MDTraj code that builds the backbone (N, CA, C; nanometers):
import mdtraj as md
import numpy as np

residues = "UNK UNK UNK UNK UNK UNK UNK UNK UNK UNK UNK UNK UNK UNK UNK UNK UNK UNK UNK UNK UNK UNK UNK UNK UNK UNK UNK UNK UNK UNK UNK UNK UNK UNK UNK UNK UNK UNK UNK UNK UNK UNK UNK UNK UNK UNK UNK UNK UNK UNK UNK UNK UNK UNK UNK UNK UNK UNK UNK UNK UNK UNK UNK UNK UNK UNK UNK UNK UNK UNK UNK UNK UNK UNK UNK UNK UNK UNK UNK UNK UNK UNK UNK UNK UNK UNK UNK UNK UNK UNK UNK UNK UNK UNK UNK UNK UNK UNK UNK UNK UNK UNK UNK UNK UNK UNK".split()
xyz = np.array([
    [1.0865, 0.7634, -0.7391],
    [1.1498, 0.8867, -0.7138],
    [1.2087, 0.9152, -0.5646],
    [1.1673, 0.8543, -0.4473],
    [1.1572, 0.8570, -0.3560],
    [1.2775, 0.8105, -0.2910],
    [1.3350, 0.6228, -0.3664],
    [1.4043, 0.5877, -0.3034],
    [1.4823, 0.6076, -0.3818],
    [1.5000, 0.5741, -0.5829],
    [1.6287, 0.6571, -0.5062],
    [1.6682, 0.7552, -0.4920],
    [1.6231, 0.8374, -0.4432],
    [1.7069, 0.9463, -0.4094],
    [1.7774, 0.9450, -0.3013],
    [1.7287, 0.7999, -0.1924],
    [1.7551, 0.7587, -0.0755],
    [1.8845, 0.6948, -0.0782],
    [1.8044, 0.5801, -0.1527],
    [1.9387, 0.4918, -0.1596],
    [1.9593, 0.4734, -0.3565],
    [2.0258, 0.5365, -0.3876],
    [2.1050, 0.5222, -0.5173],
    [2.1181, 0.4255, -0.5716],
    [2.3079, 0.4402, -0.4731],
    [2.3823, 0.3616, -0.4938],
    [2.3156, 0.2206, -0.4825],
    [2.2797, 0.1541, -0.3934],
    [2.2486, 0.0309, -0.3448],
    [2.1311, -0.0652, -0.4269],
    [2.0380, 0.0572, -0.5549],
    [1.9805, 0.0625, -0.5663],
    [2.0499, -0.0185, -0.7694],
    [2.1427, 0.0702, -0.7348],
    [2.2037, 0.1013, -0.8613],
    [2.3283, -0.0518, -0.8223],
    [2.3446, -0.0831, -0.7617],
    [2.4108, -0.1871, -0.6978],
    [2.3603, -0.3114, -0.7229],
    [2.2713, -0.3274, -0.6724],
    [2.1822, -0.4190, -0.6356],
    [2.0853, -0.4165, -0.7185],
    [1.9865, -0.3304, -0.7367],
    [1.9013, -0.3137, -0.8771],
    [1.7298, -0.2735, -0.7892],
    [1.6886, -0.2631, -0.8030],
    [1.5498, -0.1832, -0.7492],
    [1.4626, -0.3078, -0.6644],
    [1.4873, -0.4470, -0.6926],
    [1.4327, -0.5141, -0.5647],
    [1.4910, -0.5488, -0.5184],
    [1.6361, -0.5905, -0.4398],
    [1.6676, -0.6178, -0.3588],
    [1.6092, -0.6626, -0.2368],
    [1.6357, -0.7588, -0.1735],
    [1.5242, -0.7652, -0.0939],
    [1.4167, -0.8328, -0.0524],
    [1.3914, -0.8308, -0.2223],
    [1.2411, -0.8856, -0.2179],
    [1.2620, -1.0722, -0.1914],
    [1.1585, -1.1380, -0.0741],
    [1.1614, -1.2800, -0.0452],
    [0.9994, -1.3000, -0.1160],
    [1.0244, -1.4389, -0.0925],
    [0.8400, -1.4811, -0.1411],
    [0.7567, -1.4556, -0.0575],
    [0.6897, -1.4306, 0.0810],
    [0.6372, -1.3443, 0.1307],
    [0.6014, -1.1944, 0.0078],
    [0.7579, -1.1537, -0.0014],
    [0.7130, -1.0162, -0.0280],
    [0.6247, -0.9957, -0.2211],
    [0.6487, -1.1304, -0.2197],
    [0.6116, -1.1231, -0.3676],
    [0.4987, -1.2415, -0.3354],
    [0.4441, -1.3094, -0.3101],
    [0.3089, -1.3586, -0.2162],
    [0.2188, -1.2430, -0.1505],
    [0.2383, -1.0886, -0.0885],
    [0.2017, -0.9993, -0.0889],
    [0.1352, -0.8926, -0.1278],
    [0.2234, -0.9259, -0.2775],
    [0.2093, -0.8100, -0.3738],
    [0.1414, -0.8676, -0.4981],
    [0.1347, -1.0175, -0.4741],
    [0.0408, -1.0901, -0.6349],
    [-0.0851, -1.1188, -0.4933],
    [-0.1273, -1.1355, -0.3367],
    [-0.2639, -1.1079, -0.3253],
    [-0.3124, -0.9231, -0.3290],
    [-0.2413, -0.7899, -0.3758],
    [-0.2898, -0.6755, -0.3429],
    [-0.3581, -0.7208, -0.4767],
    [-0.2034, -0.7248, -0.5835],
    [-0.2836, -0.7505, -0.7697],
    [-0.4374, -0.8055, -0.7715],
    [-0.4752, -0.8877, -0.7177],
    [-0.5082, -1.0065, -0.7126],
    [-0.6442, -0.9364, -0.6950],
    [-0.6452, -0.9093, -0.5553],
    [-0.7738, -0.7897, -0.4706],
    [-0.8253, -0.6433, -0.5455],
    [-0.7116, -0.6107, -0.6489],
    [-0.6970, -0.4926, -0.7265],
    [-0.7870, -0.5917, -0.8331],
    [-0.7712, -0.6983, -0.9029],
    [-0.8640, -0.7725, -1.0681],
    [-0.9726, -0.7432, -0.9644],
    [-1.0463, -0.8558, -0.8689],
    [-1.1262, -0.8634, -0.8124],
    [-1.2173, -0.7345, -0.7714],
    [-1.1839, -0.6597, -0.7510],
    [-1.2517, -0.5047, -0.7078],
    [-1.3723, -0.4937, -0.8574],
    [-1.3412, -0.4579, -0.9805],
    [-1.3769, -0.4456, -1.1238],
    [-1.4862, -0.5080, -1.1604],
    [-1.4516, -0.6607, -1.1156],
    [-1.5499, -0.7921, -1.1335],
    [-1.6573, -0.7686, -1.0408],
    [-1.6303, -0.7515, -0.9315],
    [-1.7119, -0.7084, -0.7830],
    [-1.8680, -0.6325, -0.8425],
    [-1.7513, -0.5501, -0.9114],
    [-1.9118, -0.3846, -0.9565],
    [-1.9207, -0.4142, -1.0466],
    [-1.8274, -0.5059, -1.1516],
    [-1.9498, -0.5545, -1.2450],
    [-2.0478, -0.6234, -1.2288],
    [-2.0682, -0.7155, -1.1795],
    [-2.1567, -0.8327, -1.1436],
    [-2.1623, -0.8310, -1.0269],
    [-2.1989, -0.7569, -0.9687],
    [-2.3221, -0.7500, -0.8233],
    [-2.3365, -0.5913, -0.8070],
    [-2.3220, -0.5059, -0.6698],
    [-2.3527, -0.3753, -0.7037],
    [-2.2556, -0.2996, -0.5547],
    [-2.2213, -0.1810, -0.5355],
    [-2.1794, -0.1936, -0.4516],
    [-2.2077, -0.1660, -0.2920],
    [-2.2931, -0.1770, -0.2500],
    [-2.3380, -0.2633, -0.1301],
    [-2.2387, -0.4116, -0.0599],
    [-2.2711, -0.4793, -0.1861],
    [-2.2163, -0.6279, -0.2061],
    [-2.0207, -0.6100, -0.1879],
    [-2.0024, -0.4998, -0.2667],
    [-1.8626, -0.5010, -0.2543],
    [-1.8277, -0.4685, -0.1048],
    [-1.9216, -0.3674, -0.0559],
    [-1.8795, -0.3212, 0.0848],
    [-1.8654, -0.4023, 0.1993],
    [-1.9344, -0.4515, 0.1698],
    [-1.9577, -0.5763, 0.2903],
    [-1.8224, -0.7306, 0.2414],
    [-1.8288, -0.7952, 0.0740],
    [-1.6739, -0.8302, 0.0850],
    [-1.5912, -0.6938, 0.1446],
    [-1.5626, -0.5643, 0.1313],
    [-1.4555, -0.4966, 0.2017],
    [-1.4054, -0.5485, 0.3300],
    [-1.5556, -0.5124, 0.3731],
    [-1.5392, -0.5418, 0.5316],
    [-1.5060, -0.7105, 0.6128],
    [-1.5360, -0.7548, 0.5391],
    [-1.5571, -0.9238, 0.5334],
    [-1.4112, -0.9641, 0.5696],
    [-1.3639, -0.8804, 0.4320],
    [-1.2162, -0.9215, 0.3719],
    [-1.1259, -0.8617, 0.5075],
    [-1.1316, -0.7079, 0.5863],
    [-1.0628, -0.6931, 0.6740],
    [-1.0931, -0.7000, 0.8436],
    [-1.1752, -0.8500, 0.8319],
    [-1.1985, -0.8957, 0.9428],
    [-1.1341, -1.0621, 0.9552],
    [-1.0920, -1.0570, 0.8156],
    [-1.0536, -1.2350, 0.8033],
    [-0.9274, -1.2088, 0.8246],
    [-0.9012, -1.0978, 0.7120],
    [-0.6689, -1.0601, 0.7101],
    [-0.6756, -1.0096, 0.8654],
    [-0.7281, -0.9765, 0.9897],
    [-0.7122, -0.9637, 1.0601],
    [-0.6933, -1.0508, 1.1818],
    [-0.7892, -1.1203, 1.1504],
    [-0.7633, -1.2305, 1.2870],
    [-0.6561, -1.3398, 1.1702],
    [-0.6488, -1.3402, 1.0745],
    [-0.5500, -1.4518, 0.9935],
    [-0.4092, -1.3395, 1.0317],
    [-0.3783, -1.2554, 1.0858],
    [-0.2310, -1.1917, 1.0786],
    [-0.2404, -1.2027, 1.2006],
    [-0.3116, -1.2089, 1.3165],
    [-0.2919, -1.1586, 1.4759],
    [-0.2829, -1.3490, 1.4773],
    [-0.3665, -1.4615, 1.4109],
    [-0.2814, -1.5397, 1.4273],
    [-0.1328, -1.6311, 1.4124],
    [-0.1247, -1.5838, 1.3048],
    [-0.0221, -1.5773, 1.1681],
    [0.1353, -1.4888, 1.2801],
    [0.0932, -1.4143, 1.2875],
    [0.2238, -1.3291, 1.3974],
    [0.2139, -1.3025, 1.5250],
    [0.1058, -1.4655, 1.6059],
    [0.1598, -1.4095, 1.6807],
    [0.1411, -1.3540, 1.8291],
    [-0.0028, -1.2490, 1.7857],
    [-0.0772, -1.1228, 1.8851],
    [-0.2000, -1.1952, 1.8572],
    [-0.2608, -1.2277, 1.9452],
    [-0.4364, -1.2738, 1.9756],
    [-0.4639, -1.1617, 1.9941],
    [-0.4179, -1.0764, 2.0417],
    [-0.4738, -0.9898, 2.1708],
    [-0.6071, -0.8577, 2.0863],
    [-0.6846, -1.0017, 2.1062],
    [-0.7871, -0.8385, 1.9977],
    [-0.9295, -0.7568, 2.0695],
    [-0.9373, -0.6428, 2.0395],
    [-0.9773, -0.5585, 2.1485],
    [-1.1211, -0.6290, 2.1276],
    [-1.1929, -0.5414, 2.2072],
    [-1.3322, -0.5615, 2.2466],
    [-1.4158, -0.4612, 2.1590],
    [-1.3036, -0.3659, 2.0960],
    [-1.3923, -0.3044, 2.0198],
    [-1.3902, -0.3660, 1.8257],
    [-1.2744, -0.4323, 1.8467],
    [-1.2649, -0.5336, 1.6945],
    [-1.3466, -0.6087, 1.6675],
    [-1.3965, -0.6838, 1.7772],
    [-1.4787, -0.8011, 1.8163],
    [-1.6314, -0.7489, 1.8445],
    [-1.6445, -0.6938, 1.9067],
    [-1.7838, -0.5694, 1.8611],
    [-1.7849, -0.5347, 1.6692],
    [-1.7253, -0.4800, 1.6225],
    [-1.7222, -0.4533, 1.5413],
    [-1.7134, -0.5269, 1.3803],
    [-1.6521, -0.6713, 1.4363],
    [-1.6497, -0.7816, 1.3467],
    [-1.7766, -0.8208, 1.3836],
    [-1.8355, -0.8547, 1.5570],
    [-2.0000, -0.8936, 1.4639],
    [-2.1230, -0.8458, 1.4336],
    [-2.0848, -0.7105, 1.3981],
    [-2.1744, -0.6423, 1.3501],
    [-2.1432, -0.6380, 1.2154],
    [-2.0497, -0.6566, 1.1280],
    [-2.0327, -0.6872, 1.0252],
    [-2.1010, -0.8461, 0.9674],
    [-1.9928, -0.8944, 1.0254],
    [-2.0894, -1.0548, 1.0141],
    [-2.2749, -1.0638, 1.0349],
    [-2.3095, -1.0589, 1.1488],
    [-2.4215, -0.9991, 1.1187],
    [-2.5643, -0.9158, 1.0638],
    [-2.5136, -0.7794, 1.0316],
    [-2.5386, -0.7518, 0.8782],
    [-2.5102, -0.7985, 0.7133],
    [-2.4151, -0.8769, 0.6888],
    [-2.4063, -0.9875, 0.5350],
    [-2.4841, -1.0604, 0.5573],
    [-2.5287, -1.1345, 0.6970],
    [-2.6325, -1.2717, 0.7246],
    [-2.7725, -1.1788, 0.6631],
    [-2.8099, -1.0647, 0.7156],
    [-2.8647, -1.0502, 0.7550],
    [-2.9487, -0.9236, 0.6023],
    [-2.8287, -0.9322, 0.5202],
    [-2.8392, -0.9053, 0.3279],
    [-2.8308, -1.0017, 0.2861],
    [-2.7776, -1.0963, 0.3154],
    [-2.8374, -1.1906, 0.2272],
    [-2.9621, -1.3469, 0.2487],
    [-3.0251, -1.2686, 0.3609],
    [-3.1456, -1.3662, 0.3816],
    [-3.2355, -1.3207, 0.2705],
    [-3.2865, -1.3858, 0.2400],
    [-3.4012, -1.3937, 0.1103],
    [-3.5327, -1.2639, 0.2295],
    [-3.6076, -1.2056, 0.1201],
    [-3.6984, -1.0666, 0.1812],
    [-3.7976, -1.1830, 0.1876],
    [-3.9153, -1.1953, 0.2906],
    [-4.0796, -1.2722, 0.3754],
    [-4.1453, -1.1979, 0.2260],
    [-4.1935, -1.3043, 0.1739],
    [-4.3140, -1.2325, 0.0842],
    [-4.3640, -1.1717, 0.1576],
    [-4.4131, -1.0273, 0.0850],
    [-4.4896, -0.9538, 0.1739],
    [-4.6533, -0.9975, 0.1111],
    [-4.7701, -0.9555, 0.2195],
    [-4.9085, -1.0516, 0.1961],
    [-4.9752, -0.9731, 0.0526],
    [-5.0478, -0.9945, -0.0691],
    [-5.1329, -0.8796, -0.1246],
    [-5.2463, -0.7765, -0.1375],
    [-5.2156, -0.7011, -0.1922],
    [-5.2993, -0.5550, -0.1167],
    [-5.4241, -0.6165, -0.1844],
    [-5.4881, -0.5835, -0.1266],
    [-5.6514, -0.5728, -0.1730],
    [-5.6780, -0.5058, -0.1371],
    [-5.7331, -0.3968, -0.2728],
    [-5.8606, -0.3008, -0.2899],
    [-6.0103, -0.3255, -0.2992],
    [-6.0408, -0.2367, -0.1866],
    [-6.1893, -0.2460, -0.1509],
    [-6.2398, -0.1237, -0.2820],
    [-6.3508, -0.1407, -0.2972],
    [-6.3863, -0.0530, -0.3345],
    [-6.5176, 0.0877, -0.2707],
])
top = md.Topology()
chain = top.add_chain()
for i, resn in enumerate(residues, 1):
    res = top.add_residue(resn, chain, resSeq=i)
    for name in ("N", "CA", "C"):
        top.add_atom(name, md.element.get_by_symbol(name[0]), res)
traj = md.Trajectory(xyz[None], top)
């Protein structure tokens, strides 16, 4: 509605998708796939794993975006946060150590 109120003539003349290029369609497709993956993760895993997956995807997305956009000035806060996310993910994925059996004495 906002687009029509501001650019009605251009949308009427060239269509709503004017100016969309391949990169825009790739980004739309990635967002759609991400939206479909979240319910599958919640169905087959738990919300904790979804949180880890979201955190890791944000870190990877920031790093890849910084590389492709040519801005590799990652702050120390970002690097520290990324390390915490990676460490938490590794610690959560580690198998639990077996507990010694409990011996009851009478």
